[in-house]
Backbone as CSV, one residue per row, in Angstrom:
resi,resn,N_x,N_y,N_z,CA_x,CA_y,CA_z,C_x,C_y,C_z
1,MET,92.250,107.598,89.973,93.399,108.330,89.761,94.272,107.619,88.707
2,ARG,94.616,108.389,87.620,95.416,107.814,86.507,96.907,107.972,86.986
3,ILE,97.693,106.898,86.823,99.035,106.946,87.296,99.960,106.978,85.998
4,ASP,100.925,107.965,86.116,101.875,108.118,85.055,102.951,107.176,85.249
5,ASN,103.123,106.248,84.447,104.153,105.227,84.592,105.316,105.307,83.586
6,ARG,105.548,106.452,83.025,106.602,106.575,82.001,107.943,106.383,82.651
7,LEU,108.142,106.601,83.864,109.376,106.365,84.514,109.284,105.260,85.530
8,ALA,108.275,104.291,85.365,108.072,103.300,86.316,109.167,102.396,86.561
9,ASP,110.026,102.089,85.493,111.160,101.145,85.670,112.124,101.846,86.621
10,VAL,112.200,103.102,86.553,113.208,103.796,87.437,112.636,104.222,88.861
11,ALA,111.559,104.982,88.826,110.860,105.201,90.169,109.434,105.659,89.748
12,PRO,108.521,104.757,90.056,107.076,105.058,89.893,106.611,106.173,90.817
13,MET,105.493,106.789,90.430,104.981,107.842,91.376,104.458,107.113,92.546
14,ARG,104.616,107.745,93.678,104.178,107.158,94.948,103.203,108.035,95.664
15,PRO,102.125,107.413,96.430,101.294,108.206,97.083,101.929,108.896,98.312
16,LEU,101.486,110.104,98.550,101.914,110.896,99.701,100.921,111.785,100.148
17,ALA,100.600,111.764,101.501,99.584,112.635,102.046,100.231,113.852,102.703
18,CYS,99.679,114.999,102.520,100.167,116.224,103.040,100.120,116.274,104.551
19,ASP,101.145,116.660,105.173,101.165,116.709,106.679,100.063,117.722,107.242
20,ARG,99.775,118.686,106.462,98.785,119.708,106.935,97.396,119.278,106.781
21,CYS,96.936,118.817,105.658,95.560,118.614,105.328,95.193,117.159,104.931
22,ALA,96.183,116.350,104.808,96.025,114.879,104.470,95.574,114.689,102.972
23,ALA,95.626,115.734,102.210,95.316,115.532,100.750,96.397,114.548,100.239
24,GLN,95.975,113.519,99.577,96.869,112.383,99.049,97.072,112.662,97.429
25,VAL,98.251,112.822,97.088,98.698,112.979,95.690,99.703,111.960,95.351
26,LEU,99.998,111.811,94.174,101.052,110.983,93.682,102.306,111.807,93.366
27,VAL,103.378,111.327,93.852,104.822,112.171,93.846,105.896,111.364,93.240
28,ARG,106.743,112.005,92.398,107.974,111.484,92.002,109.074,112.521,92.079
29,LYS,110.163,112.258,92.745,111.242,113.270,92.744,112.221,112.816,91.752
30,SER,112.463,113.555,90.543,113.394,113.215,89.599,114.797,113.638,89.960
31,SER,114.848,114.748,90.711,116.128,115.354,91.204,115.690,116.224,92.379
32,ARG,116.773,116.902,93.065,116.479,117.899,94.050,115.578,119.029,93.492
33,GLN,115.875,119.382,92.282,115.165,120.549,91.695,113.806,120.162,91.016
34,GLN,113.616,118.886,90.686,112.393,118.570,89.893,111.509,117.515,90.681
35,THR,110.220,118.003,90.868,109.261,117.059,91.478,108.012,117.033,90.584
36,SER,107.505,115.843,90.382,106.266,115.655,89.664,105.259,115.335,90.684
37,VAL,104.066,116.123,90.577,102.975,115.919,91.542,101.698,115.666,90.640
38,GLN,100.949,114.679,90.929,99.710,114.281,90.195,98.512,114.426,91.210
39,TRP,97.654,115.433,91.005,96.503,115.654,91.852,95.321,114.943,91.275
40,ASN,94.462,114.545,92.199,93.070,114.064,91.797,92.108,114.961,92.489
41,GLY,90.757,114.767,92.223,89.749,115.609,92.629,89.599,115.630,94.229
42,ALA,89.819,114.540,94.830,89.787,114.533,96.335,90.887,115.391,96.940
43,ALA,92.078,115.214,96.362,93.158,115.965,96.891,92.919,117.446,96.694
44,VAL,92.448,117.781,95.541,92.221,119.226,95.282,91.009,119.710,96.347
45,ALA,90.147,118.955,96.640,89.000,119.337,97.545,89.572,119.482,99.065
46,LEU,90.519,118.698,99.349,91.101,118.653,100.764,92.069,119.692,100.889
47,CYS,92.925,120.082,99.936,94.013,121.102,100.103,93.703,122.274,100.641
48,ALA,94.173,122.693,101.823,93.845,123.948,102.564,94.336,125.163,101.760
49,GLU,95.450,125.010,101.001,95.997,126.204,100.247,95.380,126.424,98.908
50,ARG,94.749,125.318,98.303,94.093,125.473,97.056,92.753,126.128,97.228
51,ASP,92.125,125.919,98.420,90.793,126.412,98.709,90.705,127.961,98.371
52,GLY,90.014,128.328,97.471,89.773,129.698,97.153,90.885,130.409,96.326
53,ALA,91.975,129.509,95.975,93.143,130.175,95.148,92.734,130.358,93.698
54,GLY,91.740,129.579,93.256,91.247,129.660,91.834,92.450,129.454,90.860
55,ALA,92.386,130.118,89.706,93.324,129.890,88.720,94.799,130.389,89.031
56,ALA,94.856,131.130,90.184,96.158,131.743,90.500,96.950,130.852,91.309
57,PHE,96.486,129.623,91.653,97.144,128.676,92.416,98.546,128.286,91.812
58,GLU,99.556,128.500,92.560,100.986,128.245,92.007,101.669,127.064,92.696
59,GLY,100.972,126.394,93.714,101.563,125.286,94.348,101.265,125.404,95.783
60,CYS,101.202,124.329,96.497,100.955,124.284,97.975,102.262,124.145,98.717
61,GLY,102.489,125.103,99.647,103.740,125.190,100.339,103.744,124.088,101.445
62,SER,102.685,123.755,101.977,102.624,122.713,102.981,102.931,121.271,102.296
63,LEU,102.360,121.124,101.133,102.671,119.822,100.377,104.102,119.826,99.951
64,ARG,104.725,120.927,99.531,106.064,121.162,99.102,106.921,120.682,100.355
65,ASP,106.602,121.144,101.596,107.341,120.929,102.792,107.281,119.410,103.043
66,THR,106.108,118.771,102.818,105.919,117.410,103.115,106.710,116.540,102.194
67,ILE,106.784,116.945,100.933,107.629,116.228,99.867,109.108,116.321,100.237
68,ARG,109.430,117.530,100.692,110.996,117.726,100.985,111.238,116.807,102.114
69,GLU,110.427,116.779,103.169,110.754,115.914,104.296,110.664,114.461,103.918
70,ALA,109.842,114.049,103.142,109.777,112.669,102.703,110.945,112.205,101.915
71,ALA,111.474,113.246,101.054,112.667,112.941,100.333,113.877,112.762,101.261
72,LEU,113.987,113.687,102.282,115.042,113.644,103.125,115.027,112.414,104.054
73,ARG,113.855,111.824,104.392,113.757,110.564,105.114,113.829,109.370,104.227
74,GLY,113.810,109.538,102.884,113.901,108.380,102.055,112.580,107.687,101.700
75,THR,111.504,108.293,102.114,110.154,107.750,101.838,109.891,107.927,100.336
76,ILE,110.355,108.951,99.730,110.321,109.263,98.344,111.641,109.330,97.763
77,ALA,112.066,108.385,96.964,113.394,108.211,96.354,113.550,109.275,95.340
78,LEU,114.825,109.744,95.085,115.262,110.556,94.091,115.614,109.640,92.882
79,VAL,115.046,109.938,91.675,115.303,109.121,90.530,116.850,109.203,90.211
80,ASP,117.394,110.467,90.301,118.882,110.576,89.866,119.792,109.950,90.966
81,GLY,119.230,109.461,92.116,120.100,108.827,93.087,120.856,109.936,93.978
82,GLY,120.608,111.163,93.734,121.210,112.242,94.606,120.627,112.351,95.954
83,GLU,120.993,113.289,96.662,120.479,113.542,97.939,119.404,114.663,97.883
84,ALA,118.336,114.561,98.712,117.336,115.586,98.706,117.861,116.898,99.292
């Protein structure tokens, strides 16, 4: 998995596993509105919502919920220092 470290001094991407299917991705919350997610082949294969979605996949709702909860708990920090 290639890690994007452009914002590493502020908040590096952190591994996070989806509560639904355990697909592990790298995540950074730059603000309440902006989230960066880096998928790898293993995560794509595990994701229950990506399965069969093909090119029309617009995001995983379960992973989005997992990220939101992680931000609220403080597991994933917000780069801008705001609240999730």
